[in-house]
C-alpha positions in Angstrom: -232.3 124.1 -41.9 -234.0 131.3 -43.8 -234.9 132.5 -42.1 -237.7 130.0 -41.6 -239.6 127.6 -43.2 -243.2 126.8 -43.0 -244.2 123.8 -40.7 -246.4 122.4 -43.6 -242.9 121.4 -45.3 -243.3 123.3 -48.7 -241.5 126.7 -49.0 -244.4 127.9 -51.1 -247.1 127.5 -48.6 -245.8 129.9 -46.5 -249.4 131.1 -45.2 -249.1 128.9 -42.0 -248.2 131.2 -39.2 -246.3 128.6 -37.2 -242.9 128.7 -37.5 -240.2 126.6 -36.1 -236.3 126.2 -36.7 -236.2 125.2 -40.2 -234.6 121.9 -41.3 -232.1 123.9 -43.3 -231.6 126.4 -40.7 -231.2 123.7 -38.2 -228.7 121.6 -39.9 -226.8 124.9 -40.6 -226.6 125.5 -36.7 -225.4 121.9 -36.4 -222.9 122.4 -39.2 -222.1 125.9 -37.9 -218.3 126.2 -37.8 -218.0 123.8 -40.9 -215.4 126.1 -43.0 -212.6 125.1 -45.1 -210.3 122.9 -42.9 -206.7 123.3 -43.0 -204.8 120.2 -41.6 -201.3 119.9 -40.4 -199.1 117.2 -42.3 -197.5 114.4 -40.4 -193.7 115.0 -39.5 -191.4 112.9 -41.5 -188.7 111.0 -39.7 -185.6 112.8 -38.9 -182.3 111.1 -39.0 -180.2 112.8 -36.1 -180.2 116.3 -35.7 -181.9 116.1 -32.2 -181.4 119.7 -31.6 -184.2 120.5 -34.1 -186.4 117.3 -33.8 -188.2 118.6 -30.9 -188.9 122.0 -32.5 -190.1 119.9 -35.6 -192.7 117.7 -33.6 -194.1 120.7 -31.7 -194.6 122.7 -35.0 -196.9 119.6 -36.5 -198.8 119.5 -33.2 -201.7 121.4 -32.4 -201.9 121.3 -28.7 -199.9 124.6 -28.4 -201.4 127.8 -29.5 -200.8 129.1 -33.0 -198.4 131.9 -31.9 -196.2 129.5 -30.1 -196.5 127.0 -33.0 -195.3 129.7 -35.4 -192.2 130.4 -33.4 -191.4 126.7 -33.2 -191.9 126.2 -36.8 -189.7 129.2 -37.5 -187.0 127.9 -35.3 -186.9 124.8 -37.1 -186.9 126.2 -40.3 -183.6 127.8 -39.3 -181.6 124.6 -39.4 -179.7 124.0 -42.5 -179.8 120.2 -42.0 -183.5 120.0 -42.3 -184.1 117.8 -45.3 -186.2 119.7 -48.3 -189.3 117.3 -47.9 -189.5 117.9 -44.1 -188.9 121.7 -44.6 -191.9 121.7 -47.1 -194.0 120.2 -44.2 -192.7 122.7 -41.9 -193.8 125.5 -43.9 -197.0 123.7 -44.6 -197.7 123.7 -40.9 -196.5 127.1 -39.9 -199.1 128.0 -42.7 -201.8 126.3 -40.9 -200.9 128.3 -37.7 -200.8 131.5 -39.5 -204.3 130.6 -40.9 -205.5 129.9 -37.4 -204.5 133.5 -36.3 -206.4 134.9 -39.2 -203.4 135.9 -41.2 -204.1 134.3 -44.7 -201.5 136.3 -46.5 -198.6 134.9 -44.6 -200.3 131.3 -44.7 -200.7 131.5 -48.3 -196.9 132.5 -48.8 -196.1 129.3 -46.5 -197.9 127.1 -48.4 -196.5 128.6 -51.7 -192.8 127.6 -50.0 -194.2 124.3 -49.2 -195.5 123.4 -52.9 -192.3 124.8 -54.3 -190.2 122.4 -52.1 -192.3 119.4 -52.5 -194.8 120.0 -55.6 -196.5 116.6 -54.5 -197.4 117.6 -50.8 -201.4 116.9 -51.0 -201.8 118.7 -47.5 -200.2 122.0 -48.7 -202.6 122.2 -51.7 -205.6 121.7 -49.6 -204.4 124.1 -46.9 -203.7 126.6 -49.8 -207.0 126.1 -51.1 -208.9 126.5 -47.7 -207.2 129.9 -47.4 -208.0 130.8 -50.6 -211.4 129.8 -50.3 -211.7 131.9 -47.0 -210.4 134.8 -49.2 -213.2 134.3 -51.4 -211.4 132.9 -54.5 -213.4 129.6 -55.0 -212.0 128.9 -58.5 -208.7 128.9 -57.1 -209.6 127.0 -54.0 -211.2 124.4 -56.1 -208.1 124.1 -58.5 -205.7 123.4 -55.3 -208.4 120.8 -54.0 -208.4 119.1 -57.2 -204.6 118.8 -56.8 -204.5 117.7 -53.3 -207.0 115.0 -54.4 -204.8 113.9 -57.4 -201.7 113.6 -55.2 -203.5 111.9 -52.4 -207.0 110.3 -53.1 -207.5 109.3 -49.6 -207.1 113.1 -48.0 -210.7 113.1 -46.5 -210.2 117.0 -45.9 -209.7 117.8 -49.6 -213.0 116.1 -50.5 -214.6 117.9 -47.7 -213.1 121.4 -48.8 -214.1 120.9 -52.2 -217.7 120.0 -51.4 -217.9 123.3 -49.3 -216.4 125.4 -52.3 -218.9 123.6 -54.6 -221.8 124.1 -52.5 -221.1 127.9 -52.3 -221.0 128.1 -56.0 -224.2 126.1 -56.2 -223.2 122.8 -57.4 -225.3 120.9 -55.1 -224.6 117.5 -56.8 -220.8 118.1 -57.1 -220.8 118.9 -53.3 -222.8 115.7 -52.5 -220.4 113.6 -54.5 -217.3 114.9 -52.8 -219.5 114.2 -49.4 -219.8 110.6 -50.6 -216.0 110.1 -50.7 -215.6 111.8 -47.2 -217.9 109.2 -45.8 -216.3 106.6 -47.7 -212.9 107.4 -46.1 -214.6 108.4 -42.6 -217.8 106.4 -42.6 -218.0 106.7 -38.7 -217.7 110.5 -38.7 -221.3 111.9 -37.7 -220.9 115.5 -39.1 -220.3 114.0 -42.6 -223.8 112.7 -42.4 -225.3 116.0 -41.0 -223.5 117.9 -43.8 -224.8 115.8 -46.6 -228.3 116.0 -45.1 -228.3 119.7 -45.5 -227.3 119.4 -49.1 -230.2 116.6 -49.7 -232.5 119.2 -47.8 -231.5 121.9 -50.2 -231.8 119.6 -53.1 -235.7 119.1 -51.8 -234.9 115.2 -51.0 -236.3 114.8 -47.6 -236.1 111.1 -47.7 -232.3 111.1 -48.2 -231.8 113.9 -46.0 -233.7 112.0 -43.3 -231.6 108.7 -43.7 -228.4 110.5 -43.6 -229.6 112.4 -39.9 -230.9 108.8 -39.3 -227.1 107.3 -39.7 -225.8 110.4 -37.7 -228.0 109.5 -35.0 -226.9 105.9 -35.0 -223.3 107.0 -34.6 -224.2 109.6 -31.9 -227.3 108.6 -30.1 -227.0 110.9 -27.5 -226.9 114.3 -29.3 -230.4 115.9 -28.8 -230.0 118.5 -31.6 -229.8 115.7 -34.1 -233.1 114.4 -32.9 -234.7 118.0 -33.1 -233.3 118.2 -36.8 -234.8 115.0 -37.9 -238.0 115.8 -36.1 -238.1 119.0 -38.4 -237.5 116.9 -41.5 -240.3 114.4 -40.4 -242.6 117.4 -40.1 -242.0 118.7 -43.5 -243.0 115.1 -44.9 -246.2 115.3 -42.9 -245.2 112.7 -40.4 -246.0 114.2 -36.9 -245.9 110.5 -35.3 -242.1 110.2 -35.9 -241.5 113.9 -35.3 -243.1 114.0 -32.0 -241.2 110.8 -31.3 -237.8 112.6 -32.2 -238.9 115.6 -30.0 -239.6 113.4 -27.1 -236.3 111.6 -27.4 -234.5 115.2 -27.5 -236.3 116.1 -24.3 -235.5 113.0 -22.6 -231.7 113.3 -23.4 -231.9 117.0 -22.3 -235.0 118.3 -20.5 -233.5 121.7 -20.5 -233.4 121.8 -24.4 -235.6 124.6 -25.2 -235.6 124.3 -28.9 -237.0 120.5 -28.5 -240.2 122.1 -26.7 -240.8 124.8 -29.3 -240.7 122.2 -32.2 -242.8 119.9 -30.3 -245.1 122.9 -30.1 -245.3 123.6 -33.6 -246.2 119.9 -34.2 -249.1 119.8 -31.7 -250.2 123.3 -33.4 -250.1 121.5 -36.6 -252.4 118.5 -35.1 -254.6 121.2 -33.8 -253.8 120.0 -30.3 -253.5 123.8 -28.8 -253.3 122.8 -25.3 -250.3 120.5 -25.5 -248.8 123.1 -27.8 -249.4 125.9 -25.2 -247.7 123.9 -22.6 -244.5 123.3 -24.8 -244.2 126.9 -25.8 -244.4 128.0 -22.6 -242.0 125.7 -21.1 -239.4 126.7 -24.0 -239.8 130.1 -23.1 -239.4 129.4 -19.3 -236.2 127.6 -20.3 -234.9 130.2 -22.8 -236.7 133.6 -22.5 -234.5 134.8 -25.5 -236.1 132.2 -28.0 -237.9 134.4 -30.7 -239.4 131.4 -32.2 -241.1 130.3 -28.9 -242.5 133.9 -28.5 -243.8 134.0 -31.8 -245.4 130.5 -31.7 -247.0 131.6 -28.6 -248.3 134.6 -30.2 -249.9 132.5 -32.6 -251.6 130.4 -29.9 -253.0 133.6 -28.7 -254.4 134.9 -32.0 -256.0 131.4 -32.2 -257.7 132.0 -28.9 -258.9 135.4 -30.3 -256.6 137.2 -27.8 -254.9 139.7 -30.2 -253.3 142.0 -27.7 -251.1 139.4 -26.2 -250.4 137.9 -29.7 -249.2 141.4 -30.4 -247.0 141.5 -27.4 -245.4 137.8 -28.2 -244.9 139.1 -31.7 -243.2 142.5 -30.4 -240.9 140.5 -28.3 -240.1 138.0 -31.1 -238.9 141.0 -33.1 -237.1 142.5 -30.4 -235.2 139.2 -29.8 -234.7 138.8 -33.8 -235.1 141.9 -35.6 -234.5 139.7 -38.7 -237.4 137.3 -38.1 -239.5 138.1 -41.0 -242.4 135.7 -39.9 -242.8 137.9 -36.8 -243.4 141.0 -38.9 -245.9 139.3 -41.2 -247.9 138.1 -38.4 -248.1 141.5 -36.5 -248.9 142.9 -39.9 -251.9 140.4 -40.1 -253.3 141.7 -36.8 -253.1 145.2 -38.2 -254.8 144.2 -41.4 -257.7 142.3 -39.2 -258.1 145.5 -37.5 -258.3 147.6 -40.9 -255.0 149.3 -39.9 -253.5 148.9 -43.6 -250.9 151.5 -43.3 -249.5 149.8 -40.1 -249.7 146.5 -41.8 -247.9 148.0 -45.0 -244.9 149.1 -42.7 -244.4 145.6 -41.3 -244.8 143.8 -44.5 -242.5 146.2 -46.3 -239.6 145.1 -43.6 -240.4 141.4 -44.0 -240.3 141.9 -47.9 -237.0 143.4 -47.5 -235.1 140.3 -45.5 -233.6 137.6 -47.2 -235.3 134.7 -48.8 -238.3 136.5 -50.0 -241.7 135.0 -49.3 -244.4 135.3 -51.7 -247.1 135.4 -49.1 -245.4 138.7 -47.9 -245.7 140.2 -51.4 -249.6 139.0 -51.4 -250.5 140.4 -48.0 -248.4 143.8 -49.0 -250.4 144.2 -52.1 -253.5 143.7 -50.2 -252.8 146.2 -47.5 -251.9 148.6 -50.2 -255.0 147.9 -52.3 -257.2 148.0 -49.5 -255.6 151.5 -48.3 -256.4 152.9 -51.8 -253.3 152.5 -53.5 -254.3 149.3 -56.0 -252.5 150.8 -59.2 -249.3 151.4 -57.3 -249.5 148.1 -55.3 -249.9 146.2 -58.7 -246.9 147.7 -60.1 -244.8 146.9 -57.0 -246.0 143.2 -57.1 -245.2 143.2 -60.9 -241.7 144.2 -60.6 -240.9 141.2 -58.3 -243.0 138.7 -60.1 -242.4 139.0 -64.1 -245.0 137.2 -66.2 -244.0 133.5 -66.9 -242.0 133.1 -63.8 -242.7 130.5 -61.0 -245.8 128.7 -61.7 -245.9 127.2 -58.1 -248.8 127.9 -55.4 -249.3 130.8 -54.4 -248.0 132.5 -57.8 -251.3 131.8 -59.2 -252.7 134.2 -56.6 -250.2 136.7 -57.7 -251.4 136.2 -61.3 -254.9 136.8 -60.5 -254.1 140.1 -58.8 -252.0 141.2 -61.7 -254.8 140.4 -64.3 -252.9 137.5 -65.7 -255.4 135.1 -64.3 -259.3 134.5 -63.5 -260.6 133.2 -60.5 -261.6 129.7 -61.5 -257.8 129.1 -62.5 -256.8 129.8 -59.4 -259.1 127.4 -57.7 -257.8 124.9 -60.5 -254.2 125.6 -59.8 -255.0 125.0 -55.9 -255.8 121.3 -56.8 -251.9 120.2 -56.8 -250.1 118.1 -54.3 -251.2 115.5 -51.9 -254.5 115.6 -50.1 -253.6 117.9 -47.2 -251.9 120.5 -49.6 -254.9 120.7 -51.7 -257.2 121.6 -48.7 -254.9 124.2 -47.4 -254.5 125.6 -51.0 -258.2 125.6 -51.6 -258.8 127.5 -48.5 -256.3 129.8 -49.1 -257.6 130.4 -52.6 -261.0 131.2 -51.3 -259.5 134.1 -48.9 -257.4 135.6 -51.6 -260.1 135.3 -54.3 -262.6 136.5 -51.6 -260.1 139.5 -51.4 -260.3 140.1 -55.0 -263.9 140.1 -55.4 -263.9 142.7 -52.4 -261.6 145.0 -54.5 -263.8 144.5 -57.6 -266.8 145.8 -55.8 -268.3 142.2 -55.4 -269.3 142.1 -51.9 -272.1 139.2 -52.0 -269.3 137.0 -53.6 -266.8 137.9 -51.5 -268.9 137.0 -48.2 -269.5 133.9 -49.4 -265.9 132.9 -50.2 -264.5 134.6 -46.8 -267.2 132.2 -45.1 -265.8 129.2 -46.8 -262.4 130.3 -45.8 -263.1 130.6 -42.2 -264.8 127.4 -42.2 -262.1 125.4 -43.8 -258.7 127.1 -43.2 -257.0 125.9 -40.2 -256.8 128.1 -37.4 -253.2 128.7 -37.2 -253.4 130.1 -41.0 -253.4 133.9 -41.3 -256.1 133.5 -44.1 -258.4 132.1 -41.1 -257.9 135.1 -39.1 -258.2 137.3 -42.1 -261.6 135.9 -43.2 -263.2 136.2 -39.8 -262.2 139.7 -39.6 -263.4 140.3 -43.0 -267.0 138.7 -42.0 -267.1 140.8 -38.8 -266.2 143.8 -40.7 -268.9 143.2 -43.4 -271.5 142.5 -40.9 -271.5 145.9 -39.0 
């Protein structure tokens, strides 16, 4: 599991204020360090020549520091009695040590020498591919992984590396196929299932992602972070019973694991069990005061309780801890919007809009803040630049089309009738708020009043649209 996903499980319905570690973000954390893998080749049997056999064996190992292995490999390579196949292996192993030290150039030179001496040495092709991939040359890397697999169809690391390279090129299907081969060769290695779960998640197949994480848990039932990752996937499938059970198990395994409390806090908020949510978020912060997402979520709870001053303080802390945490900027901007401080809202929304993985809701709120500040024409031009006509039709794009004059209000409500019953309910409440804003900008105050009343009655309290509707009704009643 961007840097965050909405707790409702649909990246297009990001209006929900609650944020937990995303499946993609969580799975990425679990697979952190999964880089292109170099592996030392096994040493060949050496006939006689005991004077260099010890150096050869030490060169092939991984127990010694890289610098010492380089020295021993170099010493072994000085022997004129070293058979060519074994000499190729020594160059390959020294290349692994050079890569470990971060010297990709010398590593590649040694892999080249190994391949020249033994053109069928699969490990050398795999290792050179890993080095080339680390330098960013994915085409050359994949070509080397192909050769490694051709010479050794059971070299799991070559499939694993090719999977990583294919994923970097956006070929998720190819990456999944290669991880399937890795799992066939290493069926009892949990990290392979975690990696494939991340790929299924990237493709939007949450059922298969959950199945792979379940297999990883079967293999490693004492890893609390695996339960948290699967819990997030259950949440995105609207299954709070299973997600809470997974967070409970993570906490049982490690009562001091703050992310489990934070994520369970999210699920309690989705269930509108705010007392339980508050207790879990507070415990997460007690265990890890640096956990930005827990401060953010506690801020949402304060906002739900109409304590906007404390909510803003929590959002400030979340941003201070993680300056790239876009949802905190968006939620702080919403507080400014509620108070009618549209310029301050624009500042925070502009920061959020400039971060990776753009959120369409940020674009919508930025447009509204600019338009409400009297800059409607400039706001529409900016909104249109990021959303060309004929682009994404998924929710909430119909709202953007309304603001750009491409739709009428009735078609927005019709477009909100997609997805399951829960999604439709949430999208209808959002439509009421956003069409209400459109009417307000058009000067139709009575119609806007009716729609804001619908939104504040029907939206979940954790939705920014709920707080926005309440603020507008309060403003209009003065």
